[in-house]
C-alpha positions, 0 to 999 in steps of 0.5 A: 811668984810675983814677989820672988820675981821682983826681988830677983829684978831688984837684986840684978839692978843692985848688982849692975849699979855696984858694977857701974859705980866700981867702973866710975871709980876706975875711970880717968874722970875728975873726982868731982865728975866721979862723985856726980856719976855715983850720986846719979847712979845711987839716987836713980838706980835704973835711969842712972844706970841707963844714962851711965851706960850711954854717956858715962866715963869709961874705966881703964880697959885695955883690949 
């Protein structure tokens, strides 16, 4: 059971990281900043995702 739960958590974190990276690319930030955000999210999956959610560039979302 523990291994299945850990795999599910890892899959959810991976999916959220991919979603965050896509949103970084859709944002209006400069290319250098986009690269830094992607590296942060990729190298520190959980912490990078949290930092991105708080302070990261936003995509071109229209409400």
